[in-house]
MIDOSE-799942 format. One record per residue (C-alpha): chain; residue in three letters; z, y, x; residue number from 1. Coordinates in steps of 0.5 Angstrom, whole numbers, plus 500, padded with zeros to 3 digits. Last residue first. Layout:
! residues N
+--------+--------+-----+-----+-----+-----+
: chaine : residu :  pz :  py :  px : num :
+--------+--------+-----+-----+-----+-----+
:      A :    Ala :   Z :   Y :   X : NUM :
...
+--------+--------+-----+-----+-----+-----+
This chain:
! residues 355
+--------+--------+-----+-----+-----+-----+
: chaine : residu :  pz :  py :  px : num :
+--------+--------+-----+-----+-----+-----+
:      A :    Pro : 151 : 507 : 921 : 355 :
:      A :    Arg : 152 : 500 : 920 : 354 :
:      A :    Gln : 155 : 496 : 926 : 353 :
:      A :    Thr : 162 : 496 : 924 : 352 :
:      A :    Ala : 160 : 492 : 918 : 351 :
:      A :    Leu : 156 : 487 : 922 : 350 :
:      A :    Ala : 162 : 485 : 926 : 349 :
:      A :    Arg : 166 : 485 : 919 : 348 :
:      A :    Ala : 162 : 480 : 916 : 347 :
:      A :    Gln : 161 : 476 : 922 : 346 :
:      A :    Glu : 168 : 475 : 922 : 345 :
:      A :    Ile : 169 : 473 : 915 : 344 :
:      A :    Leu : 163 : 468 : 916 : 343 :
:      A :    Arg : 167 : 465 : 922 : 342 :
:      A :    Leu : 173 : 465 : 918 : 341 :
:      A :    Val : 169 : 461 : 913 : 340 :
:      A :    Ala : 167 : 456 : 918 : 339 :
:      A :    Val : 174 : 455 : 920 : 338 :
:      A :    Ala : 176 : 454 : 913 : 337 :
:      A :    Asp : 171 : 448 : 913 : 336 :
:      A :    Ala : 174 : 445 : 919 : 335 :
:      A :    Pro : 181 : 445 : 915 : 334 :
:      A :    Asp : 178 : 439 : 911 : 333 :
:      A :    Val : 180 : 441 : 904 : 332 :
:      A :    Pro : 183 : 435 : 899 : 331 :
:      A :    Val : 184 : 430 : 905 : 330 :
:      A :    Pro : 180 : 424 : 906 : 329 :
:      A :    Leu : 182 : 417 : 906 : 328 :
:      A :    Ala : 181 : 414 : 913 : 327 :
:      A :    Ser : 189 : 414 : 913 : 326 :
:      A :    Ala : 192 : 415 : 920 : 325 :
:      A :    Ala : 193 : 423 : 919 : 324 :
:      A :    Gly : 198 : 420 : 913 : 323 :
:      A :    Gly : 199 : 413 : 912 : 322 :
:      A :    Asp : 196 : 411 : 905 : 321 :
:      A :    Thr : 202 : 415 : 902 : 320 :
:      A :    Ile : 200 : 421 : 905 : 319 :
:      A :    Lys : 192 : 421 : 903 : 318 :
:      A :    Ala : 193 : 419 : 896 : 317 :
:      A :    Ala : 198 : 425 : 895 : 316 :
:      A :    Leu : 193 : 430 : 898 : 315 :
:      A :    Ile : 189 : 427 : 893 : 314 :
:      A :    Arg : 193 : 428 : 888 : 313 :
:      A :    Tyr : 195 : 435 : 890 : 312 :
:      A :    Phe : 188 : 438 : 890 : 311 :
:      A :    Glu : 186 : 434 : 883 : 310 :
:      A :    Pro : 192 : 438 : 880 : 309 :
:      A :    Tyr : 187 : 444 : 880 : 308 :
:      A :    Ala : 182 : 441 : 875 : 307 :
:      A :    Gly : 178 : 445 : 871 : 306 :
:      A :    Arg : 175 : 442 : 865 : 305 :
:      A :    Glu : 167 : 442 : 865 : 304 :
:      A :    Thr : 164 : 449 : 862 : 303 :
:      A :    Pro : 159 : 447 : 856 : 302 :
:      A :    Leu : 152 : 449 : 858 : 301 :
:      A :    Arg : 149 : 453 : 852 : 300 :
:      A :    Asp : 141 : 453 : 852 : 299 :
:      A :    Leu : 136 : 459 : 854 : 298 :
:      A :    His : 128 : 458 : 852 : 297 :
:      A :    Gly : 126 : 465 : 851 : 296 :
:      A :    Asp : 129 : 467 : 858 : 295 :
:      A :    Arg : 130 : 462 : 862 : 294 :
:      A :    Gly : 134 : 455 : 862 : 293 :
:      A :    Arg : 141 : 455 : 862 : 292 :
:      A :    Leu : 146 : 459 : 859 : 291 :
:      A :    Gly : 154 : 459 : 860 : 290 :
:      A :    Ala : 159 : 457 : 856 : 289 :
:      A :    Arg : 164 : 462 : 854 : 288 :
:      A :    Asp : 164 : 461 : 846 : 287 :
:      A :    Pro : 166 : 454 : 848 : 286 :
:      A :    Asp : 173 : 457 : 850 : 285 :
:      A :    Glu : 175 : 454 : 857 : 284 :
:      A :    Leu : 179 : 447 : 858 : 283 :
:      A :    Gly : 184 : 447 : 864 : 282 :
:      A :    Tyr : 190 : 445 : 860 : 281 :
:      A :    Asp : 188 : 443 : 853 : 280 :
:      A :    Pro : 192 : 437 : 853 : 279 :
:      A :    Asp : 199 : 440 : 857 : 278 :
:      A :    Leu : 201 : 437 : 863 : 277 :
:      A :    Pro : 198 : 443 : 868 : 276 :
:      A :    Ser : 203 : 447 : 864 : 275 :
:      A :    Gly : 203 : 453 : 860 : 274 :
:      A :    Gly : 208 : 459 : 861 : 273 :
:      A :    Ala : 203 : 465 : 860 : 272 :
:      A :    Val : 202 : 465 : 868 : 271 :
:      A :    Ile : 200 : 458 : 868 : 270 :
:      A :    Tyr : 194 : 459 : 862 : 269 :
:      A :    Pro : 192 : 465 : 866 : 268 :
:      A :    Glu : 191 : 461 : 873 : 267 :
:      A :    Gln : 187 : 455 : 869 : 266 :
:      A :    Pro : 182 : 459 : 865 : 265 :
:      A :    Asp : 177 : 459 : 870 : 264 :
:      A :    Val : 173 : 467 : 870 : 263 :
:      A :    Gly : 168 : 470 : 865 : 262 :
:      A :    His : 161 : 470 : 865 : 261 :
:      A :    Lys : 156 : 464 : 867 : 260 :
:      A :    Thr : 148 : 465 : 869 : 259 :
:      A :    Phe : 144 : 459 : 870 : 258 :
:      A :    Gly : 136 : 459 : 872 : 257 :
:      A :    Gly : 130 : 455 : 871 : 256 :
:      A :    Gly : 126 : 450 : 875 : 255 :
:      A :    Ser : 124 : 453 : 880 : 254 :
:      A :    Gly : 131 : 456 : 881 : 253 :
:      A :    Leu : 135 : 462 : 880 : 252 :
:      A :    Leu : 143 : 462 : 880 : 251 :
:      A :    His : 148 : 467 : 877 : 250 :
:      A :    Phe : 155 : 466 : 877 : 249 :
:      A :    Arg : 161 : 470 : 875 : 248 :
:      A :    Pro : 156 : 475 : 871 : 247 :
:      A :    Gly : 158 : 482 : 872 : 246 :
:      A :    Gln : 164 : 486 : 871 : 245 :
:      A :    Gln : 165 : 493 : 868 : 244 :
:      A :    Ala : 171 : 497 : 870 : 243 :
:      A :    Cys : 171 : 494 : 877 : 242 :
:      A :    Leu : 176 : 497 : 883 : 241 :
:      A :    Met : 179 : 490 : 886 : 240 :
:      A :    Asn : 171 : 488 : 888 : 239 :
:      A :    Met : 168 : 482 : 891 : 238 :
:      A :    Trp : 161 : 481 : 891 : 237 :
:      A :    Leu : 157 : 475 : 894 : 236 :
:      A :    His : 149 : 474 : 894 : 235 :
:      A :    Ser : 147 : 468 : 897 : 234 :
:      A :    Thr : 140 : 466 : 900 : 233 :
:      A :    Val : 138 : 459 : 899 : 232 :
:      A :    Gly : 134 : 456 : 905 : 231 :
:      A :    Ser : 138 : 450 : 906 : 230 :
:      A :    Ser : 140 : 454 : 913 : 229 :
:      A :    His : 144 : 459 : 908 : 228 :
:      A :    Arg : 142 : 466 : 909 : 227 :
:      A :    Leu : 148 : 470 : 907 : 226 :
:      A :    Ala : 148 : 477 : 903 : 225 :
:      A :    Leu : 156 : 480 : 903 : 224 :
:      A :    Phe : 158 : 485 : 898 : 223 :
:      A :    Val : 166 : 488 : 899 : 222 :
:      A :    Asp : 170 : 493 : 895 : 221 :
:      A :    Asp : 177 : 493 : 896 : 220 :
:      A :    Asp : 177 : 493 : 904 : 219 :
:      A :    Thr : 183 : 494 : 909 : 218 :
:      A :    Lys : 188 : 500 : 909 : 217 :
:      A :    Glu : 188 : 501 : 901 : 216 :
:      A :    Gly : 193 : 507 : 899 : 215 :
:      A :    Pro : 189 : 510 : 894 : 214 :
:      A :    Arg : 183 : 506 : 892 : 213 :
:      A :    Arg : 176 : 505 : 895 : 212 :
:      A :    Ala : 176 : 502 : 901 : 211 :
:      A :    Thr : 169 : 499 : 903 : 210 :
:      A :    Leu : 166 : 493 : 906 : 209 :
:      A :    Glu : 158 : 492 : 906 : 208 :
:      A :    Ala : 156 : 486 : 910 : 207 :
:      A :    His : 149 : 484 : 911 : 206 :
:      A :    Thr : 146 : 478 : 914 : 205 :
:      A :    Val : 152 : 473 : 914 : 204 :
:      A :    Thr : 150 : 466 : 917 : 203 :
:      A :    Ala : 150 : 460 : 913 : 202 :
:      A :    Pro : 152 : 453 : 913 : 201 :
:      A :    Gly : 151 : 448 : 906 : 200 :
:      A :    Phe : 149 : 450 : 899 : 199 :
:      A :    Leu : 154 : 448 : 895 : 198 :
:      A :    Gln : 160 : 448 : 899 : 197 :
:      A :    Val : 158 : 454 : 903 : 196 :
:      A :    Ala : 158 : 458 : 897 : 195 :
:      A :    Gln : 164 : 456 : 894 : 194 :
:      A :    Asp : 168 : 457 : 901 : 193 :
:      A :    Leu : 165 : 464 : 901 : 192 :
:      A :    Leu : 167 : 466 : 894 : 191 :
:      A :    His : 174 : 463 : 895 : 190 :
:      A :    Thr : 175 : 467 : 902 : 189 :
:      A :    Gly : 172 : 473 : 899 : 188 :
:      A :    Leu : 178 : 473 : 894 : 187 :
:      A :    Asp : 183 : 474 : 899 : 186 :
:      A :    Phe : 181 : 475 : 906 : 185 :
:      A :    Leu : 175 : 479 : 904 : 184 :
:      A :    Val : 179 : 483 : 899 : 183 :
:      A :    Gly : 184 : 486 : 904 : 182 :
:      A :    Gly : 189 : 484 : 908 : 181 :
:      A :    Gly : 189 : 479 : 914 : 180 :
:      A :    Asp : 194 : 482 : 918 : 179 :
:      A :    Asp : 189 : 484 : 923 : 178 :
:      A :    Ala : 185 : 487 : 917 : 177 :
:      A :    Thr : 191 : 492 : 915 : 176 :
:      A :    Ala : 197 : 490 : 911 : 175 :
:      A :    Ala : 201 : 496 : 909 : 174 :
:      A :    Ala : 199 : 496 : 901 : 173 :
:      A :    Lys : 198 : 488 : 901 : 172 :
:      A :    Trp : 206 : 487 : 903 : 171 :
:      A :    Ala : 208 : 492 : 898 : 170 :
:      A :    Lys : 204 : 488 : 892 : 169 :
:      A :    Ala : 201 : 493 : 887 : 168 :
:      A :    Val : 195 : 496 : 890 : 167 :
:      A :    Val : 193 : 500 : 884 : 166 :
:      A :    Pro : 186 : 500 : 881 : 165 :
:      A :    Ser : 186 : 493 : 879 : 164 :
:      A :    Trp : 180 : 492 : 875 : 163 :
:      A :    Arg : 177 : 486 : 878 : 162 :
:      A :    Glu : 171 : 483 : 880 : 161 :
:      A :    Phe : 170 : 476 : 883 : 160 :
:      A :    Arg : 162 : 475 : 883 : 159 :
:      A :    Ser : 157 : 470 : 885 : 158 :
:      A :    Glu : 150 : 470 : 886 : 157 :
:      A :    Phe : 146 : 464 : 888 : 156 :
:      A :    Arg : 138 : 465 : 890 : 155 :
:      A :    Thr : 132 : 460 : 892 : 154 :
:      A :    Val : 135 : 454 : 888 : 153 :
:      A :    Thr : 129 : 448 : 888 : 152 :
:      A :    Gly : 129 : 445 : 881 : 151 :
:      A :    Leu : 135 : 448 : 876 : 150 :
:      A :    Ala : 135 : 441 : 872 : 149 :
:      A :    Gly : 137 : 437 : 879 : 148 :
:      A :    Ser : 142 : 434 : 876 : 147 :
:      A :    Asp : 147 : 435 : 883 : 146 :
:      A :    Leu : 145 : 442 : 882 : 145 :
:      A :    Leu : 148 : 443 : 874 : 144 :
:      A :    Ala : 154 : 438 : 876 : 143 :
:      A :    Arg : 156 : 443 : 882 : 142 :
:      A :    Val : 155 : 449 : 877 : 141 :
:      A :    Thr : 160 : 446 : 872 : 140 :
:      A :    Leu : 164 : 444 : 878 : 139 :
:      A :    Phe : 165 : 451 : 879 : 138 :
:      A :    Asp : 165 : 454 : 872 : 137 :
:      A :    Gly : 171 : 449 : 871 : 136 :
:      A :    Asp : 175 : 452 : 877 : 135 :
:      A :    Trp : 176 : 446 : 882 : 134 :
:      A :    Arg : 173 : 449 : 889 : 133 :
:      A :    Arg : 177 : 454 : 886 : 132 :
:      A :    Asn : 184 : 451 : 889 : 131 :
:      A :    Gln : 182 : 452 : 896 : 130 :
:      A :    Phe : 189 : 450 : 899 : 129 :
:      A :    Val : 188 : 449 : 906 : 128 :
:      A :    Thr : 190 : 442 : 909 : 127 :
:      A :    Leu : 194 : 439 : 915 : 126 :
:      A :    Val : 196 : 432 : 916 : 125 :
:      A :    Arg : 200 : 430 : 922 : 124 :
:      A :    Gly : 198 : 426 : 928 : 123 :
:      A :    Leu : 201 : 431 : 933 : 122 :
:      A :    Arg : 195 : 431 : 937 : 121 :
:      A :    Gly : 191 : 432 : 931 : 120 :
:      A :    Ala : 195 : 437 : 928 : 119 :
:      A :    Leu : 195 : 441 : 934 : 118 :
:      A :    Gly : 188 : 441 : 935 : 117 :
:      A :    Ile : 187 : 443 : 927 : 116 :
:      A :    Leu : 192 : 449 : 928 : 115 :
:      A :    Glu : 188 : 451 : 934 : 114 :
:      A :    Glu : 182 : 452 : 931 : 113 :
:      A :    Ala : 185 : 456 : 926 : 112 :
:      A :    Glu : 188 : 460 : 931 : 111 :
:      A :    Ala : 181 : 461 : 934 : 110 :
:      A :    Ser : 178 : 463 : 927 : 109 :
:      A :    His : 183 : 469 : 926 : 108 :
:      A :    Val : 187 : 471 : 920 : 107 :
:      A :    Ala : 189 : 464 : 919 : 106 :
:      A :    Phe : 188 : 459 : 913 : 105 :
:      A :    Pro : 186 : 465 : 908 : 104 :
:      A :    Lys : 188 : 461 : 904 : 103 :
:      A :    Asp : 194 : 457 : 903 : 102 :
:      A :    Val : 196 : 453 : 908 : 101 :
:      A :    Val : 198 : 445 : 906 : 100 :
:      A :    Val : 203 : 442 : 912 :  99 :
:      A :    Asp : 205 : 435 : 914 :  98 :
:      A :    Leu : 212 : 436 : 918 :  97 :
:      A :    Gly : 214 : 434 : 924 :  96 :
:      A :    Ala : 217 : 440 : 927 :  95 :
:      A :    Glu : 211 : 442 : 931 :  94 :
:      A :    Leu : 207 : 442 : 925 :  93 :
:      A :    Ala : 212 : 446 : 922 :  92 :
:      A :    Ala : 212 : 451 : 927 :  91 :
:      A :    Lys : 205 : 451 : 928 :  90 :
:      A :    Ala : 204 : 452 : 920 :  89 :
:      A :    Leu : 209 : 458 : 921 :  88 :
:      A :    Pro : 206 : 461 : 926 :  87 :
:      A :    Phe : 199 : 461 : 923 :  86 :
:      A :    His : 200 : 462 : 916 :  85 :
:      A :    Thr : 205 : 469 : 917 :  84 :
:      A :    Ala : 199 : 474 : 917 :  83 :
:      A :    Pro : 196 : 471 : 911 :  82 :
:      A :    Pro : 202 : 473 : 907 :  81 :
:      A :    Thr : 207 : 467 : 905 :  80 :
:      A :    Gly : 205 : 461 : 900 :  79 :
:      A :    Leu : 205 : 456 : 905 :  78 :
:      A :    Val : 207 : 449 : 903 :  77 :
:      A :    Leu : 211 : 444 : 907 :  76 :
:      A :    Val : 211 : 437 : 907 :  75 :
:      A :    Asp : 215 : 431 : 908 :  74 :
:      A :    Leu : 222 : 433 : 908 :  73 :
:      A :    Glu : 230 : 432 : 910 :  72 :
:      A :    Gly : 229 : 432 : 917 :  71 :
:      A :    Ala : 225 : 439 : 916 :  70 :
:      A :    Leu : 231 : 442 : 913 :  69 :
:      A :    Glu : 232 : 447 : 919 :  68 :
:      A :    Leu : 224 : 449 : 918 :  67 :
:      A :    Val : 226 : 451 : 911 :  66 :
:      A :    Ala : 231 : 456 : 913 :  65 :
:      A :    Ala : 226 : 459 : 918 :  64 :
:      A :    Pro : 221 : 460 : 912 :  63 :
:      A :    Thr : 226 : 465 : 909 :  62 :
:      A :    Asp : 231 : 466 : 903 :  61 :
:      A :    Val : 233 : 459 : 901 :  60 :
:      A :    Ile : 233 : 455 : 894 :  59 :
:      A :    Arg : 235 : 448 : 893 :  58 :
:      A :    Ala : 230 : 445 : 888 :  57 :
:      A :    Ala : 233 : 441 : 882 :  56 :
:      A :    Pro : 234 : 447 : 878 :  55 :
:      A :    Tyr : 226 : 448 : 878 :  54 :
:      A :    Arg : 224 : 453 : 873 :  53 :
:      A :    Ala : 231 : 457 : 873 :  52 :
:      A :    Ser : 232 : 457 : 880 :  51 :
:      A :    Ala : 225 : 459 : 882 :  50 :
:      A :    Ala : 226 : 465 : 877 :  49 :
:      A :    Ser : 233 : 467 : 879 :  48 :
:      A :    Lys : 230 : 467 : 886 :  47 :
:      A :    Arg : 224 : 470 : 884 :  46 :
:      A :    Gly : 228 : 476 : 881 :  45 :
:      A :    Pro : 233 : 476 : 888 :  44 :
:      A :    Asp : 227 : 477 : 892 :  43 :
:      A :    Ser : 228 : 472 : 899 :  42 :
:      A :    Thr : 224 : 467 : 897 :  41 :
:      A :    Ala : 223 : 459 : 900 :  40 :
:      A :    Ile : 223 : 453 : 895 :  39 :
:      A :    Val : 226 : 447 : 897 :  38 :
:      A :    Asp : 226 : 440 : 894 :  37 :
:      A :    Leu : 220 : 439 : 889 :  36 :
:      A :    Ser : 219 : 432 : 889 :  35 :
:      A :    Tyr : 212 : 429 : 889 :  34 :
:      A :    Ala : 208 : 423 : 887 :  33 :
:      A :    Pro : 210 : 425 : 880 :  32 :
:      A :    Asn : 206 : 431 : 880 :  31 :
:      A :    Ala : 207 : 436 : 874 :  30 :
:      A :    Ala : 213 : 439 : 879 :  29 :
:      A :    Leu : 207 : 440 : 884 :  28 :
:      A :    Leu : 202 : 443 : 880 :  27 :
:      A :    Pro : 207 : 448 : 878 :  26 :
:      A :    Ala : 210 : 449 : 885 :  25 :
:      A :    His : 204 : 451 : 888 :  24 :
:      A :    Phe : 199 : 455 : 883 :  23 :
:      A :    Val : 203 : 460 : 879 :  22 :
:      A :    Ser : 210 : 461 : 883 :  21 :
:      A :    Gly : 208 : 460 : 890 :  20 :
:      A :    Ser : 201 : 463 : 890 :  19 :
:      A :    Leu : 203 : 469 : 885 :  18 :
:      A :    Gly : 210 : 470 : 889 :  17 :
:      A :    Phe : 214 : 464 : 891 :  16 :
:      A :    Gly : 213 : 464 : 898 :  15 :
:      A :    Ala : 215 : 457 : 902 :  14 :
:      A :    Val : 214 : 451 : 898 :  13 :
:      A :    Ala : 218 : 445 : 900 :  12 :
:      A :    Thr : 216 : 438 : 899 :  11 :
:      A :    Arg : 219 : 431 : 899 :  10 :
:      A :    Ile : 214 : 426 : 898 :   9 :
:      A :    Pro : 217 : 422 : 892 :   8 :
:      A :    Arg : 220 : 415 : 894 :   7 :
:      A :    Thr : 216 : 409 : 894 :   6 :
:      A :    Ser : 214 : 408 : 902 :   5 :
:      A :    Glu : 221 : 411 : 904 :   4 :
:      A :    Thr : 225 : 406 : 900 :   3 :
:      A :    Thr : 229 : 407 : 894 :   2 :
:      A :    Met : 233 : 401 : 892 :   1 :
+--------+--------+-----+-----+-----+-----+
């Protein structure tokens, strides 16, 4: 007999674009702690794809239709456009659901704080999908810092750069900063989160936000300089019109440096039809290993295995241990996402002050 304590965590995914189809649904389907019960998408092609891949899931048109089923669910995962995150997360919490919100958590830090307060009052689990905390290259950097091999780190450089000269998605083409549009809210959210996770609280000291592609309403070429309270300086680049990409990571310290090119392979692996259950999931080609040391004395440092499934493993442990009442952590503290939103707000304010 299936009891409430032994049944899978009944889960719905709202949105079946890149976020829902490549990240959330495959990770949930690969974890026996969950059942993927409902997928919300209004696009006919995505409906067909969702039905084919997850025949046991009910396909509905809208997140509102998911909320009507709240009594049959435990968790709602929001992979919808950023401007919808606050109202949908609020409605889901009030409907008695635990909630996973894709990045950015919200468009404004005040909205994010309101959601955290609401989840606390209602006793619901609330977390933010910052999956790139489990990129293999990021895990490699974190382990390298923990080892002390670089000595005192003074400078951290991090990039997400792509060649995407056309704004392909309709909602992105129409989105302003007030809608959560632009590369700063998109890739920038990851870069800021990673920098703060590695080096602690920071202040934005310089910001350049530019829109270069035809039809881009917000920003697609951004550079930020951060000063961390730990003393480290971070330089972050995000660019959707980059024909030649710089190193993904570049760190300098008193005991040496580390440089890593290329991007984590987990996303393209799933896009190509792979599964998180495959034995080679998350493994990077050894030829793409980063270089540690100093010029003339460089060694290859193998990349750690990427581990996006960790997010949902940690979340399942939290929920099955008693949910919000459990002492176990959520995979990502939503307060961390508020800190990132405040940095984005600082960056926008600085950029508007530049002549």
